[in-house]
BALOBA-1460 file (C-alpha; in Angstrom, 3 decimals):
// residues 320
<rec num="1" residu="x" x="0.000" y="0.000" z="0.000"/>
<rec num="2" residu="x" x="1.355" y="3.480" z="-0.871"/>
<rec num="3" residu="x" x="2.463" y="5.576" z="2.091"/>
<rec num="4" residu="x" x="-0.206" y="8.216" z="1.440"/>
<rec num="5" residu="x" x="-2.908" y="5.551" z="1.585"/>
<rec num="6" residu="x" x="-1.305" y="4.130" z="4.728"/>
<rec num="7" residu="x" x="-1.442" y="7.572" z="6.354"/>
<rec num="8" residu="x" x="-5.104" y="7.967" z="5.339"/>
<rec num="9" residu="x" x="-5.898" y="4.593" z="6.903"/>
<rec num="10" residu="x" x="-4.151" y="5.518" z="10.160"/>
<rec num="11" residu="x" x="-5.983" y="8.858" z="10.221"/>
<rec num="12" residu="x" x="-9.328" y="7.077" z="9.693"/>
<rec num="13" residu="x" x="-8.530" y="4.646" z="12.531"/>
<rec num="14" residu="x" x="-7.703" y="7.518" z="14.900"/>
<rec num="15" residu="x" x="-10.942" y="9.340" z="14.062"/>
<rec num="16" residu="x" x="-13.070" y="6.210" z="14.419"/>
<rec num="17" residu="x" x="-11.408" y="5.304" z="17.729"/>
<rec num="18" residu="x" x="-12.050" y="8.777" z="19.159"/>
<rec num="19" residu="x" x="-15.661" y="8.649" z="17.918"/>
<rec num="20" residu="x" x="-16.314" y="5.248" z="19.529"/>
<rec num="21" residu="x" x="-14.672" y="6.278" z="22.802"/>
<rec num="22" residu="x" x="-16.877" y="9.371" z="22.979"/>
<rec num="23" residu="x" x="-19.983" y="7.427" z="21.937"/>
<rec num="24" residu="x" x="-19.389" y="4.906" z="24.751"/>
<rec num="25" residu="x" x="-18.776" y="7.687" z="27.330"/>
<rec num="26" residu="x" x="-15.292" y="6.319" z="27.973"/>
<rec num="27" residu="x" x="-12.822" y="8.451" z="29.859"/>
<rec num="28" residu="x" x="-9.951" y="8.983" z="27.419"/>
<rec num="29" residu="x" x="-7.204" y="7.482" z="29.528"/>
<rec num="30" residu="x" x="-4.268" y="6.052" z="27.528"/>
<rec num="31" residu="x" x="-5.376" y="2.500" z="28.391"/>
<rec num="32" residu="x" x="-9.021" y="3.023" z="27.372"/>
<rec num="33" residu="x" x="-7.974" y="4.664" z="24.111"/>
<rec num="34" residu="x" x="-5.462" y="1.875" z="23.459"/>
<rec num="35" residu="x" x="-8.246" y="-0.726" z="23.750"/>
<rec num="36" residu="x" x="-10.591" y="1.110" z="21.371"/>
<rec num="37" residu="x" x="-7.764" y="1.947" z="18.945"/>
<rec num="38" residu="x" x="-6.685" y="-1.716" z="18.829"/>
<rec num="39" residu="x" x="-10.271" y="-2.850" z="18.218"/>
<rec num="40" residu="x" x="-10.725" y="-0.389" z="15.326"/>
<rec num="41" residu="x" x="-7.285" y="-1.075" z="13.805"/>
<rec num="42" residu="x" x="-7.945" y="-4.820" z="13.599"/>
<rec num="43" residu="x" x="-11.368" y="-4.160" z="12.025"/>
<rec num="44" residu="x" x="-9.673" y="-1.966" z="9.420"/>
<rec num="45" residu="x" x="-7.504" y="-4.893" z="8.388"/>
<rec num="46" residu="x" x="-4.228" y="-4.210" z="10.160"/>
<rec num="47" residu="x" x="-2.367" y="-7.372" z="11.103"/>
<rec num="48" residu="x" x="-1.041" y="-7.987" z="14.613"/>
<rec num="49" residu="x" x="2.514" y="-7.197" z="13.452"/>
<rec num="50" residu="x" x="1.419" y="-3.984" z="11.699"/>
<rec num="51" residu="x" x="-0.481" y="-2.917" z="14.797"/>
<rec num="52" residu="x" x="2.545" y="-3.627" z="16.994"/>
<rec num="53" residu="x" x="4.769" y="-1.512" z="14.743"/>
<rec num="54" residu="x" x="2.228" y="1.298" z="14.724"/>
<rec num="55" residu="x" x="1.833" y="1.335" z="18.508"/>
<rec num="56" residu="x" x="5.495" y="1.017" z="19.394"/>
<rec num="57" residu="x" x="7.013" y="3.313" z="16.833"/>
<rec num="58" residu="x" x="8.882" y="0.915" z="14.558"/>
<rec num="59" residu="x" x="7.112" y="2.008" z="11.402"/>
<rec num="60" residu="x" x="8.927" y="3.892" z="8.636"/>
<rec num="61" residu="x" x="7.153" y="7.215" z="8.421"/>
<rec num="62" residu="x" x="9.187" y="10.240" z="7.355"/>
<rec num="63" residu="x" x="9.028" y="13.488" z="9.300"/>
<rec num="64" residu="x" x="6.631" y="15.122" z="6.840"/>
<rec num="65" residu="x" x="4.167" y="12.225" z="7.083"/>
<rec num="66" residu="x" x="4.483" y="12.186" z="10.876"/>
<rec num="67" residu="x" x="3.787" y="15.908" z="11.097"/>
<rec num="68" residu="x" x="0.724" y="15.489" z="8.866"/>
<rec num="69" residu="x" x="-0.635" y="12.715" z="11.090"/>
<rec num="70" residu="x" x="-0.119" y="14.805" z="14.209"/>
<rec num="71" residu="x" x="-2.008" y="17.681" z="12.579"/>
<rec num="72" residu="x" x="-4.928" y="15.337" z="11.862"/>
<rec num="73" residu="x" x="-4.939" y="14.083" z="15.458"/>
<rec num="74" residu="x" x="-4.954" y="17.678" z="16.670"/>
<rec num="75" residu="x" x="-7.864" y="18.561" z="14.362"/>
<rec num="76" residu="x" x="-9.905" y="15.598" z="15.600"/>
<rec num="77" residu="x" x="-9.153" y="16.412" z="19.239"/>
<rec num="78" residu="x" x="-10.146" y="20.052" z="18.664"/>
<rec num="79" residu="x" x="-13.440" y="19.012" z="17.033"/>
<rec num="80" residu="x" x="-14.267" y="16.658" z="19.903"/>
<rec num="81" residu="x" x="-13.424" y="19.392" z="22.410"/>
<rec num="82" residu="x" x="-15.724" y="21.880" z="20.621"/>
<rec num="83" residu="x" x="-18.587" y="19.375" z="20.727"/>
<rec num="84" residu="x" x="-17.955" y="18.713" z="24.439"/>
<rec num="85" residu="x" x="-18.039" y="22.421" z="25.218"/>
<rec num="86" residu="x" x="-21.347" y="22.832" z="23.331"/>
<rec num="87" residu="x" x="-22.890" y="19.904" z="25.211"/>
<rec num="88" residu="x" x="-21.652" y="21.202" z="28.542"/>
<rec num="89" residu="x" x="-23.113" y="24.647" z="27.810"/>
<rec num="90" residu="x" x="-26.476" y="23.011" z="27.091"/>
<rec num="91" residu="x" x="-26.246" y="21.047" z="30.334"/>
<rec num="92" residu="x" x="-25.532" y="24.193" z="32.333"/>
<rec num="93" residu="x" x="-28.480" y="26.003" z="30.746"/>
<rec num="94" residu="x" x="-30.761" y="23.026" z="31.438"/>
<rec num="95" residu="x" x="-29.573" y="22.828" z="35.039"/>
<rec num="96" residu="x" x="-30.390" y="26.526" z="35.524"/>
<rec num="97" residu="x" x="-33.911" y="25.983" z="34.180"/>
<rec num="98" residu="x" x="-34.450" y="23.031" z="36.505"/>
<rec num="99" residu="x" x="-33.288" y="25.111" z="39.485"/>
<rec num="100" residu="x" x="-35.807" y="27.793" z="38.534"/>
<rec num="101" residu="x" x="-38.598" y="25.186" z="38.274"/>
<rec num="102" residu="x" x="-37.843" y="23.795" z="41.724"/>
<rec num="103" residu="x" x="-37.825" y="27.297" z="43.194"/>
<rec num="104" residu="x" x="-41.208" y="28.112" z="41.654"/>
<rec num="105" residu="x" x="-42.703" y="24.886" z="42.988"/>
<rec num="106" residu="x" x="-41.576" y="25.799" z="46.488"/>
<rec num="107" residu="x" x="-42.909" y="29.371" z="46.199"/>
<rec num="108" residu="x" x="-46.354" y="28.471" z="44.895"/>
<rec num="109" residu="x" x="-46.807" y="25.147" z="46.665"/>
<rec num="110" residu="x" x="-48.814" y="26.671" z="49.562"/>
<rec num="111" residu="x" x="-51.339" y="28.289" z="47.218"/>
<rec num="112" residu="x" x="-52.629" y="25.186" z="45.405"/>
<rec num="113" residu="x" x="-54.740" y="22.182" z="46.338"/>
<rec num="114" residu="x" x="-53.358" y="18.830" z="47.486"/>
<rec num="115" residu="x" x="-53.906" y="16.899" z="44.245"/>
<rec num="116" residu="x" x="-52.024" y="19.464" z="42.178"/>
<rec num="117" residu="x" x="-49.358" y="19.692" z="44.844"/>
<rec num="118" residu="x" x="-48.859" y="15.944" z="44.633"/>
<rec num="119" residu="x" x="-48.246" y="16.220" z="40.889"/>
<rec num="120" residu="x" x="-45.863" y="19.103" z="41.442"/>
<rec num="121" residu="x" x="-43.938" y="17.037" z="43.994"/>
<rec num="122" residu="x" x="-43.552" y="14.329" z="41.397"/>
<rec num="123" residu="x" x="-42.208" y="16.912" z="38.948"/>
<rec num="124" residu="x" x="-39.904" y="18.207" z="41.650"/>
<rec num="125" residu="x" x="-38.560" y="14.691" z="42.243"/>
<rec num="126" residu="x" x="-38.035" y="14.136" z="38.517"/>
<rec num="127" residu="x" x="-36.267" y="17.476" z="38.197"/>
<rec num="128" residu="x" x="-33.968" y="16.626" z="41.127"/>
<rec num="129" residu="x" x="-33.072" y="13.300" z="39.512"/>
<rec num="130" residu="x" x="-32.421" y="14.955" z="36.187"/>
<rec num="131" residu="x" x="-30.220" y="17.548" z="37.822"/>
<rec num="132" residu="x" x="-28.133" y="14.803" z="39.458"/>
<rec num="133" residu="x" x="-27.746" y="13.115" z="36.082"/>
<rec num="134" residu="x" x="-26.760" y="16.424" z="34.495"/>
<rec num="135" residu="x" x="-24.110" y="17.005" z="37.166"/>
<rec num="136" residu="x" x="-22.739" y="13.503" z="36.596"/>
<rec num="137" residu="x" x="-22.636" y="14.119" z="32.832"/>
<rec num="138" residu="x" x="-20.853" y="17.416" z="33.365"/>
<rec num="139" residu="x" x="-18.182" y="15.697" z="35.470"/>
<rec num="140" residu="x" x="-17.648" y="13.121" z="32.707"/>
<rec num="141" residu="x" x="-17.315" y="15.910" z="30.141"/>
<rec num="142" residu="x" x="-14.741" y="17.666" z="32.301"/>
<rec num="143" residu="x" x="-12.654" y="14.483" z="32.416"/>
<rec num="144" residu="x" x="-13.013" y="14.084" z="28.653"/>
<rec num="145" residu="x" x="-11.894" y="17.676" z="28.098"/>
<rec num="146" residu="x" x="-8.783" y="17.134" z="30.236"/>
<rec num="147" residu="x" x="-7.977" y="13.977" z="28.276"/>
<rec num="148" residu="x" x="-8.357" y="15.879" z="25.001"/>
<rec num="149" residu="x" x="-6.034" y="18.602" z="26.278"/>
<rec num="150" residu="x" x="-3.530" y="15.841" z="27.023"/>
<rec num="151" residu="x" x="-3.846" y="14.613" z="23.415"/>
<rec num="152" residu="x" x="-3.303" y="18.165" z="22.146"/>
<rec num="153" residu="x" x="-0.175" y="18.489" z="24.296"/>
<rec num="154" residu="x" x="1.225" y="15.149" z="23.069"/>
<rec num="155" residu="x" x="0.717" y="16.204" z="19.441"/>
<rec num="156" residu="x" x="3.168" y="19.081" z="20.031"/>
<rec num="157" residu="x" x="5.965" y="16.801" z="21.244"/>
<rec num="158" residu="x" x="8.596" y="14.540" z="19.738"/>
<rec num="159" residu="x" x="7.828" y="10.883" z="20.540"/>
<rec num="160" residu="x" x="11.489" y="9.929" z="21.139"/>
<rec num="161" residu="x" x="12.790" y="12.730" z="23.380"/>
<rec num="162" residu="x" x="9.562" y="14.146" z="24.836"/>
<rec num="163" residu="x" x="10.653" y="17.643" z="23.742"/>
<rec num="164" residu="x" x="8.497" y="20.135" z="21.865"/>
<rec num="165" residu="x" x="8.555" y="20.183" z="18.062"/>
<rec num="166" residu="x" x="9.519" y="23.050" z="15.770"/>
<rec num="167" residu="x" x="5.915" y="24.083" z="15.076"/>
<rec num="168" residu="x" x="5.312" y="24.798" z="18.767"/>
<rec num="169" residu="x" x="8.713" y="26.509" z="19.006"/>
<rec num="170" residu="x" x="7.685" y="28.997" z="16.313"/>
<rec num="171" residu="x" x="4.511" y="29.871" z="18.226"/>
<rec num="172" residu="x" x="6.464" y="30.413" z="21.463"/>
<rec num="173" residu="x" x="9.104" y="32.565" z="19.761"/>
<rec num="174" residu="x" x="6.466" y="34.744" z="18.126"/>
<rec num="175" residu="x" x="4.851" y="35.253" z="21.523"/>
<rec num="176" residu="x" x="8.240" y="36.099" z="23.084"/>
<rec num="177" residu="x" x="8.914" y="38.619" z="20.307"/>
<rec num="178" residu="x" x="5.527" y="40.241" z="20.931"/>
<rec num="179" residu="x" x="6.278" y="40.565" z="24.670"/>
<rec num="180" residu="x" x="9.718" y="41.991" z="23.898"/>
<rec num="181" residu="x" x="8.440" y="44.570" z="21.416"/>
<rec num="182" residu="x" x="5.524" y="45.632" z="23.606"/>
<rec num="183" residu="x" x="6.771" y="45.171" z="27.179"/>
<rec num="184" residu="x" x="10.571" y="44.967" z="26.666"/>
<rec num="185" residu="x" x="10.698" y="41.456" z="28.165"/>
<rec num="186" residu="x" x="14.121" y="40.180" z="27.170"/>
<rec num="187" residu="x" x="14.629" y="36.508" z="26.248"/>
<rec num="188" residu="x" x="17.492" y="34.343" z="25.020"/>
<rec num="189" residu="x" x="17.935" y="31.227" z="22.876"/>
<rec num="190" residu="x" x="20.333" y="28.299" z="23.155"/>
<rec num="191" residu="x" x="21.005" y="26.058" z="20.136"/>
<rec num="192" residu="x" x="22.805" y="22.717" z="20.618"/>
<rec num="193" residu="x" x="24.198" y="20.305" z="18.064"/>
<rec num="194" residu="x" x="25.613" y="16.894" z="19.036"/>
<rec num="195" residu="x" x="29.227" y="16.472" z="17.957"/>
<rec num="196" residu="x" x="29.979" y="13.632" z="15.500"/>
<rec num="197" residu="x" x="26.532" y="12.133" z="16.027"/>
<rec num="198" residu="x" x="26.617" y="10.387" z="12.643"/>
<rec num="199" residu="x" x="29.782" y="8.605" z="13.766"/>
<rec num="200" residu="x" x="27.951" y="7.353" z="16.890"/>
<rec num="201" residu="x" x="25.133" y="5.970" z="14.723"/>
<rec num="202" residu="x" x="27.576" y="4.380" z="12.263"/>
<rec num="203" residu="x" x="29.789" y="2.882" z="14.979"/>
<rec num="204" residu="x" x="27.307" y="1.777" z="17.635"/>
<rec num="205" residu="x" x="24.009" y="1.603" z="15.704"/>
<rec num="206" residu="x" x="20.868" y="3.714" z="15.560"/>
<rec num="207" residu="x" x="19.465" y="2.284" z="18.802"/>
<rec num="208" residu="x" x="22.526" y="3.608" z="20.617"/>
<rec num="209" residu="x" x="21.994" y="6.912" z="18.847"/>
<rec num="210" residu="x" x="18.383" y="6.962" z="20.053"/>
<rec num="211" residu="x" x="19.583" y="6.427" z="23.639"/>
<rec num="212" residu="x" x="21.811" y="9.482" z="23.299"/>
<rec num="213" residu="x" x="18.908" y="11.557" z="21.966"/>
<rec num="214" residu="x" x="16.684" y="10.418" z="24.840"/>
<rec num="215" residu="x" x="19.413" y="11.365" z="27.325"/>
<rec num="216" residu="x" x="19.687" y="14.838" z="25.793"/>
<rec num="217" residu="x" x="15.911" y="15.239" z="26.052"/>
<rec num="218" residu="x" x="16.007" y="14.262" z="29.734"/>
<rec num="219" residu="x" x="18.883" y="16.681" z="30.419"/>
<rec num="220" residu="x" x="17.063" y="19.588" z="28.776"/>
<rec num="221" residu="x" x="13.836" y="18.917" z="30.677"/>
<rec num="222" residu="x" x="15.483" y="18.398" z="34.078"/>
<rec num="223" residu="x" x="17.859" y="21.346" z="33.921"/>
<rec num="224" residu="x" x="15.579" y="24.111" z="32.679"/>
<rec num="225" residu="x" x="12.757" y="26.012" z="34.330"/>
<rec num="226" residu="x" x="9.076" y="25.218" z="33.882"/>
<rec num="227" residu="x" x="8.735" y="28.438" z="31.866"/>
<rec num="228" residu="x" x="11.583" y="27.475" z="29.499"/>
<rec num="229" residu="x" x="10.779" y="25.633" z="26.271"/>
<rec num="230" residu="x" x="13.174" y="22.817" z="25.206"/>
<rec num="231" residu="x" x="12.748" y="21.810" z="21.559"/>
<rec num="232" residu="x" x="14.014" y="19.058" z="19.289"/>
<rec num="233" residu="x" x="14.801" y="21.325" z="16.352"/>
<rec num="234" residu="x" x="15.564" y="18.448" z="14.007"/>
<rec num="235" residu="x" x="17.785" y="15.354" z="13.947"/>
<rec num="236" residu="x" x="20.501" y="15.935" z="16.538"/>
<rec num="237" residu="x" x="19.883" y="19.699" z="16.907"/>
<rec num="238" residu="x" x="18.108" y="21.155" z="19.929"/>
<rec num="239" residu="x" x="16.893" y="24.586" z="20.992"/>
<rec num="240" residu="x" x="15.996" y="25.979" z="24.406"/>
<rec num="241" residu="x" x="13.919" y="29.175" z="24.605"/>
<rec num="242" residu="x" x="14.554" y="31.072" z="27.852"/>
<rec num="243" residu="x" x="11.827" y="33.699" z="28.473"/>
<rec num="244" residu="x" x="12.772" y="36.745" z="30.563"/>
<rec num="245" residu="x" x="16.424" y="35.661" z="30.590"/>
<rec num="246" residu="x" x="19.412" y="37.884" z="29.841"/>
<rec num="247" residu="x" x="22.382" y="36.675" z="27.829"/>
<rec num="248" residu="x" x="24.718" y="36.182" z="30.784"/>
<rec num="249" residu="x" x="22.153" y="33.971" z="32.540"/>
<rec num="250" residu="x" x="21.540" y="32.007" z="29.329"/>
<rec num="251" residu="x" x="25.290" y="31.304" z="29.106"/>
<rec num="252" residu="x" x="25.181" y="29.835" z="32.626"/>
<rec num="253" residu="x" x="22.345" y="27.507" z="31.544"/>
<rec num="254" residu="x" x="24.238" y="26.547" z="28.367"/>
<rec num="255" residu="x" x="27.334" y="25.595" z="30.375"/>
<rec num="256" residu="x" x="25.235" y="23.478" z="32.705"/>
<rec num="257" residu="x" x="23.609" y="21.606" z="29.809"/>
<rec num="258" residu="x" x="26.968" y="21.081" z="28.079"/>
<rec num="259" residu="x" x="28.618" y="19.755" z="31.244"/>
<rec num="260" residu="x" x="25.699" y="17.449" z="32.118"/>
<rec num="261" residu="x" x="25.874" y="15.758" z="28.713"/>
<rec num="262" residu="x" x="29.676" y="15.509" z="28.776"/>
<rec num="263" residu="x" x="29.520" y="13.760" z="32.177"/>
<rec num="264" residu="x" x="27.415" y="10.840" z="30.888"/>
<rec num="265" residu="x" x="29.074" y="7.593" z="29.809"/>
<rec num="266" residu="x" x="27.006" y="5.615" z="27.315"/>
<rec num="267" residu="x" x="27.353" y="1.856" z="26.839"/>
<rec num="268" residu="x" x="26.934" y="-0.437" z="23.855"/>
<rec num="269" residu="x" x="27.575" y="-3.964" z="25.065"/>
<rec num="270" residu="x" x="30.995" y="-3.876" z="26.683"/>
<rec num="271" residu="x" x="32.005" y="-0.681" z="24.888"/>
<rec num="272" residu="x" x="31.700" y="2.735" z="26.497"/>
<rec num="273" residu="x" x="31.535" y="6.045" z="24.652"/>
<rec num="274" residu="x" x="30.905" y="9.733" z="25.262"/>
<rec num="275" residu="x" x="28.945" y="12.418" z="23.448"/>
<rec num="276" residu="x" x="29.507" y="16.181" z="23.548"/>
<rec num="277" residu="x" x="27.487" y="19.111" z="22.233"/>
<rec num="278" residu="x" x="28.501" y="22.345" z="20.553"/>
<rec num="279" residu="x" x="26.366" y="25.312" z="21.577"/>
<rec num="280" residu="x" x="25.417" y="28.761" z="20.313"/>
<rec num="281" residu="x" x="23.705" y="31.408" z="22.460"/>
<rec num="282" residu="x" x="22.075" y="34.732" z="21.632"/>
<rec num="283" residu="x" x="19.675" y="37.281" z="23.111"/>
<rec num="284" residu="x" x="16.825" y="39.103" z="21.401"/>
<rec num="285" residu="x" x="17.534" y="42.628" z="20.188"/>
<rec num="286" residu="x" x="15.547" y="45.472" z="18.634"/>
<rec num="287" residu="x" x="14.310" y="44.737" z="15.131"/>
<rec num="288" residu="x" x="14.559" y="40.978" z="15.488"/>
<rec num="289" residu="x" x="12.239" y="38.633" z="13.632"/>
<rec num="290" residu="x" x="11.798" y="34.904" z="14.038"/>
<rec num="291" residu="x" x="14.135" y="34.373" z="11.094"/>
<rec num="292" residu="x" x="16.866" y="36.778" z="12.297"/>
<rec num="293" residu="x" x="16.893" y="35.200" z="15.768"/>
<rec num="294" residu="x" x="17.298" y="31.676" z="14.421"/>
<rec num="295" residu="x" x="19.902" y="32.777" z="11.880"/>
<rec num="296" residu="x" x="21.969" y="34.474" z="14.591"/>
<rec num="297" residu="x" x="21.918" y="31.596" z="17.059"/>
<rec num="298" residu="x" x="22.681" y="29.206" z="14.186"/>
<rec num="299" residu="x" x="25.653" y="31.393" z="13.240"/>
<rec num="300" residu="x" x="26.892" y="31.237" z="16.845"/>
<rec num="301" residu="x" x="26.579" y="27.447" z="16.788"/>
<rec num="302" residu="x" x="28.432" y="27.287" z="13.463"/>
<rec num="303" residu="x" x="31.345" y="29.214" z="14.984"/>
<rec num="304" residu="x" x="31.578" y="26.599" z="17.749"/>
<rec num="305" residu="x" x="31.455" y="23.655" z="15.340"/>
<rec num="306" residu="x" x="34.138" y="25.270" z="13.173"/>
<rec num="307" residu="x" x="36.629" y="26.212" z="15.885"/>
<rec num="308" residu="x" x="35.990" y="24.450" z="19.219"/>
<rec num="309" residu="x" x="33.562" y="21.527" z="19.296"/>
<rec num="310" residu="x" x="32.034" y="20.871" z="22.690"/>
<rec num="311" residu="x" x="32.223" y="24.552" z="23.653"/>
<rec num="312" residu="x" x="29.939" y="27.620" z="23.561"/>
<rec num="313" residu="x" x="29.879" y="30.619" z="21.224"/>
<rec num="314" residu="x" x="27.876" y="33.771" z="21.856"/>
<rec num="315" residu="x" x="26.536" y="36.402" z="19.457"/>
<rec num="316" residu="x" x="25.222" y="39.686" z="20.867"/>
<rec num="317" residu="x" x="24.751" y="43.213" z="19.617"/>
<rec num="318" residu="x" x="25.463" y="43.930" z="15.988"/>
<rec num="319" residu="x" x="27.226" y="41.291" z="13.932"/>
<rec num="320" residu="x" x="30.923" y="42.123" z="13.519"/>
């Protein structure tokens, strides 16, 4: 089957799985979604081996295809969220009407005869039951919305390292530029490139290379603030966006990241090896655009790769 058709099939499976999960009022926990996804995938004709590859990431899908699939997942999640919000709004409006009905029954109950009051009490009981059901439904919808937000968050991240992808990085940088231009909130960028990473893959294999990439992801997440944004820029290149951080503080962070990676000893069987990273650092300046920022930090990184691998180069002010 052509790759495009394969992608369409996977997209259809994802949509159908989300639809069935919602239809069955399932909470979208990873396990519940896994069960429904597996059920749908087998119905769509995927074999056990194909399903295993799809679930555990051993399928050959290039970056462009992967990005397209993630966009489709995000679209489906957004559509489901919109529907949930509409339903919840209806439930809230209905609950308000029921509250008003109960209040009116209480107000006018003393002015009517017993037979009519008995009927009104029945209505009151029914309304109370309905309100309880509405509250229960609203709680389920809240859980579903949180699960959908989790799906949206996962679609922004790289499956191997857990870091954000370039698309999300662009959004964050644009927001940082807006805050700088309007409120003068300074920010800095770190760009890292693993030294001789191709040699690691060629010598020790791609699985060993993946372990290095995972380790870099863990280092970036553990040694940056919650407000910082670590990104897998592509291949063995990484970026960290540091909001409200001056250049001198960004250099301190860059040194910490460099030293953490250099301190790790990786193993392939009985063989041990190291991996270092070359780093470029820059700070936003007046007149910057997304493109000029990335070009400048890339230029700083290039200087490191050219002259002193495993070290840090900084570009600030006007280019010399």
